[in-house]
N, C-alpha and C positions, 0 to 999 in steps of 0.2 A: 504494500500500500504506500503510495507516494505522499508527500507532505500535504499537498492541497486536498487530497481525498480525506486525510485525517482531519484537516481543518474544517472541511465541509461537514463531516459527520459530527464533529464536536459542536459546530454551530447549530445543526439540526437538533441535537440533544438539548442544547440550552433553550431553543425556541419552544420545543414541545415537551419540556420536562414536566410541567404541571398541567398539560392539556388532557381533557377528558375524552377528546375526539381522536387524538393521534397517539398511538403507543408504539414506541420504537424498541426494537430488539437489536442490541449492538452486535456487530459481526464477529464471527468466530474464524480464526486463522488456521485452524488445525485441519480443515478439509483441503483436498487437492484435486485438481482436474487431471485428465488423462495425461497431459503433457508435463505433470509435476508441479505446475504453478498453483499457488494458493487461491482458493475461492474466498472472496470477501462478500459474504451475504448479509444483507440488511433486510430485516422484516419489519413491515409497517402495518399496523392494524388501524384502520380508519372506520370510525363509527359516526356517521352523520345520521341520515334516516336509514341507511343500509350498512351492514357490516361487510367490509372488504379487507382482505389481507393481500398485501403487495410484497412479494419476495424479490429483492433487487440484488443482482450480481454485478459488482464493480470490476470491470476488466482492468488489466494491468496498465493499459495506455489511457484510461479515462482521466480527463483533465490535462493530459499531456498532448493528446492529439484531438483536434476539433471533431474529427470523424468518429472517434471512439466514444460511443454512448453506452451507458449501462444496459444490461439485459434485465428483464423483469417478467414476473408472472403474477397474474391476478387470480385470486380464488375467493369464492363467497358461497355461503349457504343460503343466502336470501336473494341473490341476484342470478338470473338465468344466464346460460352461456351466450345467448344471442346478445343480451345487454352488455355482458362483459366484453364481447367483441367490439361493440360500439365504443366502449371505454378505451380499448386497445387502439382503435383507429385514431381517436383524438390524442392520446398520449404519444403515439408515434409521430404526430405532426407538431408536437411542441418543440420549439427551437430556443426558447428563452433560457438564459443562463442565470443562476445555477439550475440545472434541469431537475435535480432531485426535489428541491424546494418547490419548483413550479408544478411538478407532478403531484406532490402531496397536497399542496394548497388547492389545486384544481379539483382533486378528488374530494377534498374536505368541503369546499364551498360551492362548487359549480356542477359537479357530476349529477346531482339530483335531477336537473333539467333534462339531461340526456337519458336518464333511466326512466323518466316518465314523459316521453315525447307526445306531441299532439296526435290525436287519433288519426286524422287524415294527413299523414306526413307525405309530402311530395317525393316521388322517386327522382334521384339526381338525373339531370339531362346528360346525354352523351354526344360526342362529336359525330357529325354526320359526314359520310363519304359521298362523293359524286358517283352515282351509279345509274346505269340505264335500266336497272331492274325496277319494276313497279312494286310499290310498297302497299300492302293491304293494311290500312289504318284501322280496320275492324278486327285485326288480330290482337285482341286484348285478352290477357290471361284471365282465366276464371279461377275461383277459389277451389277448394278440394271437391271431390266427387260428392254427389248428393247422397249416395248410399253410405252406410256406416262402415262398410268394409274399406280397408286401406287400399290405396291405389299403388301401382308399381311404376317406379320412375323408369322412363324409357332409356335414360342415359346410364345410370348406375345400377339399374335392375334391382333396386332395393325397395321394399314396402315402406310407405311413408304416408302420413296423414296431411302434412302441410305441403300441398302440391298446387301447381298451376297448370293450366291446359292451354296449349297454343292452338287457337282455332284454325289457323291456316293449314296446319298439318295434322292436328288432332293428337299430338304427343303430350303425355303427362310428364311433368318434371318435378322433382323434389326441390325444396328451398335451396339446398346447397348447390345443386347442379344449375338451377336457373340463375342464381346470384353470381357464381363463379364464371359461368359462360358469358354473362353480361360484362363482367369485369375484363375478361380477356379481349372481347371484341371492342369494347369502348376504349381500352388502353391504346388500341391501334387505330382509333378514329373510324371504326367500321360499325355499320348497323348490326345489331345482334341477330344471330340466326339460330335455328334449332341445332343443338350440339351433336345430333346424330350425323356422322359423316355421309351416310347415304341419303340424307334429307337436306339439311342446310337451308330450310325454308326461312325467308326473312320474317323476323318478329319485331314488332315495334317496341314491345316492352316484355320483360321477363319477371314480372312480379316486383315485390319489395326487395330491392337490391342494396346491399351495404358492402363497402370496401373491406377486403380482407388482406392480411399479409400475403405476399406472393408465395411464401413458403407453404402456407396452408392451401392456397389455390392450386399450386402445382402438385402438391401431395394428393389432393382430392382428384385431380384430373387424370392422373396416371392409373386410377382404379376404375375409370369409366370409358365408355365408347368414344368420348370426345378426344381421347388421346391420339386417335388416328388423324385428327385435324390440326394437331399442334406439334411443335418441335422445340426443345430447349435450346436457347442461344448458347453456342459453344464458348464464347468469350465470357459471358456471365457465369456459366457453369464452372469454368476454370477459376473464377474469382469467388466461388462458394455460393452462388445464387442460382436457383432454378427459375428462369424467366420464360414462360411459354410464349411462343410466336406462332401466329396462324400460318398454315401451309395451304397454298391454293390447290383445289382439287384437280386431279389429272387422271386420264384414262390409263396411263402407264405409271405404275408405282415407282419405277426406277428412272423416270424422266426428270430432268432438271427442273427445280421449282425455286424461284427466287424468293428469299425471305429477308426481312429487315427488322432488326431488334429495336423496339421503341426505347429500351433502357440504355444500351451502350451504342446504338446506331450502327451496329455491324451488319453488313450485307453478306449473305451466305446462301448456299444451296440447302433447301429444306429436306433433301433426301440424304445427302452424305455429309452435310454441315461443313463443306469445304468452301473456299473462296468461289465466287460465282463463275460458272463455266457454261454460259448459254451456247446451245447448239452441240454440246458434247455430252456423252453418256457418263454417268457416274462410274461405270465399269471400265471406261477407257483409260483410267489412271489408277495405278496400284494404291497410291496414298488415299484416294477417295474411297476405295474399297475398304481399306482399314478403318477409315472414319465411319463408314456405313455400319460396320460391326459394333462401333462404340456409340451409335446414335441413341439418344434418349428423347422421348420414349422410343422403344425399338420399332423397326419396320415390320410390315406384315410377315408372318411366320416363314413363308417360302423364300421371300427375298432376304430376310434376316439370316436364315440358315445358309443360303448360298454365299452371302457376304461373309459370314463367320468362317465358312470353310476356306474361302480364298484368302481371307485376312490371316488365318492361322498359318497358311503356307508362306505368306509374305513375312509374317513375324518370325517364323523359324529361319527364313533366309537372312533376315536382318540380324537375328541373334548370332548366326554363324559369322556374318561379316563383322559384327561387333567383337566377337571373340578373336577373330583373326587380327583385327586392328589392335587389340590389347596384346596379343602375342607378338606382333611385329614391333610394338612399342617397347616390349621387354628386351628385345634384341638391339635397341637403339643405343648408340655410343654417346649421343649428345641430345640435347633438347631439340636441336635443329633437325636431327634425324627423325625425331618423333613428329615434328611438324610436317616433314615431307611424307611420312607414312600416312598421317591424317589426311593430307591433301589428296594423296593417291587413292585412298579408300573412300573418302566422302566428298571430294571436290564437286563432282557433277550433281549429287543430290542436294548439297548445300546451296549451290547456285540456283537449282530449280526451286528450292523452297524460298529463297530470297526474292526471286523474280515474281512471286505472287504479290509482293507489296512494294518492291523497289524496281526501278529500271536504270539502265546504264550502271550496273553494279560493278564495283571495283573492290577487290579483296586486298587489304593491306595487312601485311604480317605484323602482329602485335609484338612490340619489343618489351618483353617482360623483364622485371628485375630478377637477378640471380636467385634471390630468396624464394620468389614465387615459382620459378622453374624447378628448383631443387625440392620444394615441398610436394609438387605434383609428381615429379620423377621418383621420389622416394616411395610414394604409394604404389607405383607400378612395380617396382622391384620388391616391395614388401609382400604383395599378394601374388600367389602362384596362378590363381584362376580369376578371371574377371572379364568384363566387357567394356569397350570404349565406344561411346555414342556421340554424335554431333548434336548440338543444341544452340539456341539463340538466347541472348539476354539483352533486353532493352532497358535503357537508363538515360538519365540526363547526360548530355555530352560533356558537361563540366566535371563529371565523375571519372572520365576515362583515365586521366593522369594518375589519380589515386588508385584506380583498379590495377593499372599496369605496375605500379610500385608496390602495392600491398596485396593484390589479388582480390577476388570476389569474397566478401566477408558476410557473416550473419550479424545483422544489427543487434546490439545489446548483448552479444555473446562472444567470449574469447577475444580474439584480435579486433573484433568489431564492436567492442563494448562501448566505444565512443560514438557509435552510429545509432540513429533512430529509425524505426520502421516508418516508411513514408507511405507505402501503398497497401498497408495491411498485411495480414498473414492468415489467409483463409484456411490454409492446410497446415498450419503449424510453423514454427521457426525454421528457417532454412534459406537457401539461395534458390530463387525461382527461375527456371529456364523453360523455354518452349521447345517442344519437339521439332524436328527438322521440317515437318509438314504443317507447322502452325506458327509461321512467322508473324501472322496477324496478331498473335497474342503478345509478342514482345513489342510490336509496333505501337501498341497503346501506351507504352511507358517511355517512348523515345521523344526527345526534344528536337532532334534533327533527323533527317533521312539517313540514319546510320544505326547499326546495332552490332553487338559483339557476337562472333561465331566461336563457340566454346567446345572443348572436349570434356566429356563427363565420364568418370570412372564408375561404372555400375557394378559395385562389388561390396562385400562386407555389410550389406543391408544399409548403406549410407545414402541410397537414392530412393525416394518415394514417388511412384508413378501415379499421377492424378490427372485423368482426362488427357488433355494435350500438353500437359506440363510435367516436368521432372523437378522435384524439390530435393536439393542436395543438402544433407544434414551436416556435412563437414567441408569447410572451405578447401581442404587439401584434395578433394575429389573432383574439383572442377577448375578449369583454367581457360582463359581467353586464348585463342589461336590466331584469329584474324579479326580485323575491323572491316565490316562491310559498309561501303559508302556509295551512295547513289542519289536518286531523286525519287520522291514518292510516286507511286504508280498513278498515271493520269488517265482520265476518261475523256472521250471525245467532247470538247467544248466545255468541260467542267473544271479544268484547272487541276492544281496539285491536290493530292489526297494525303493527309497526314493524320495524326491522332485526333480523333473527334471530328474529322471531316471526311465523311464517306459519301461517295457519289451515288446517284440513283442506279446507275449501271456501271459495273466494273468489268473491264475486258478480261477474257479468260487468260490464265497464266500461259506464258510462252515457254516451250521446252527449251532448255539451255543448249547451246552449241558446244559440244565437248572440245572441238578444235580451238574455240576461242577462250577456253578456260585458262590455259597457260598464259595467254596474252593479257588476260584481265587481272591476273595476280601481279602485284607490284612487289618486287624484292629490292633489297639494298637500302641504303640510308634514306634515299628520297622517299621511299614508301613506308618507312617505319615510323612508328609513333614514339614521340619523346615523352617520357613520364614527367609530370609536373615536379618542380623542385619541392622537397619537403618544407612544410611551413616552419617558421622560426618558433621554437617552443617558448621563447621569451616574449613573443608577440602578445599584445594585450588581449585578454580573453573577453568575450562579450559579457556584459553585465547579467547577473542572474535574473531570471524572470521574476518580476514582482507579482505577487498574488493579488488579484483584484476581486477575489471571491467575496470578502466581507462587504466591499463597496456595492457589488452587484446585489448581494443578499439584502442589504439595507434598503436599496432602491426598490426591490421587489416587495419587501415586507410592508412598505408604506402603502401599497395598494390594498392591503388586507387589514 
């Protein structure tokens, strides 16, 4: 627990020490998460007109990073789950600081109005898309069936009493299916439709719809028939989020279908989740086949089995190549020999992966410090069996000098103890790299049209494979080999495409020219990177961050 967290908890205890409405249970530090870090739990019992218990987990980076918010759970014996979801929705939207005080005060003073809404509450409006389809404005959901027997939801095939009927197609839907379907369609600016993939009839409304956390929506959808109409965004998935994206219906289930994520704005194929490849089949490229086998939700059974069979053959071949690269590296007499072996084994596939996001690619050999070279070289000689794989790492270009001098490090751990986590750690602490067929993942973290090409030692259980990423748990098992420099892939008439700027149509990746590979690699001093000079340890350190918590708390307290 950092200093500002302790200060905030102490202030809350002073504020609510004699309160009859708010009871605080101070955190216990003896519990641990799976990664060994302590759990700081704060329990708050709030009794206004309803008794609500709020269990808050303070993450390690809370109050250090603006994006790190506490986790919480609401429970109550007097409030229904539907009403608790409404409270969740509001609390998730609170951005005022200090957030704990804002949460508690809102629950204490204002939540009663949300727990007892007006009877005729209006359903939120949705963004409308331009469509040539005619809309039947008489398609108004009905309440549950007139008979006392429960209806069967056409989407999740579960009996339920709280149902709506779409008059245009006659399908009955339960409350969860109607609400989550509305949320998926409205998030992408589309008119809601029947969730059944074989129907998709336009529906003007889907009953009383409330916003849910995307985690809950996605978890529900993969258990229903609607899963055949969505695909999870691969970039968001690698960042620890399941964001459903609509897939356009097609007569051929293996035909390219362009999708666009409303969350991270990534454009990708809805079948194989690869960069867009209009006019080409997903089976025309081995990397697309591998990605088809990892697709979530999975493809139809026959197509998924075919993709899984071919993907397994490709993975076995890649494994043999990775083992050969490791074996050749063991026979290297110098780090330069290792670089040459790496280029020989992976040069074409690296260039092919880069050309999905960069054009006019130039590979510059990374001039690493002797310390970084020896650290990596030692791990190769230490392990008798292993695999060497290529990977990409995107970062701010101002970090290149430090990386060449010190290597890739884990923030807040070991040699990287002085570094802070900037982009989160969705899959635990480690060095995050992208697979050779997922350069788009590293692109999102680049400040310039360049990224590091790395060698990763996959041995001794030091590498965790997650989706399109490899998380390296030890800095000694990953090293930059090249710096890839070029310009962001451009689309016709749309200009440069960089992080956060994705065009409506992205051209298909162009296969690399093996003959030009040698010509594109730059060797010698002119093409080498010079590490930044180490900073003067006597230089003035920045002033310590002054806590403004008490001032913010005082300003917020005056409102109550």
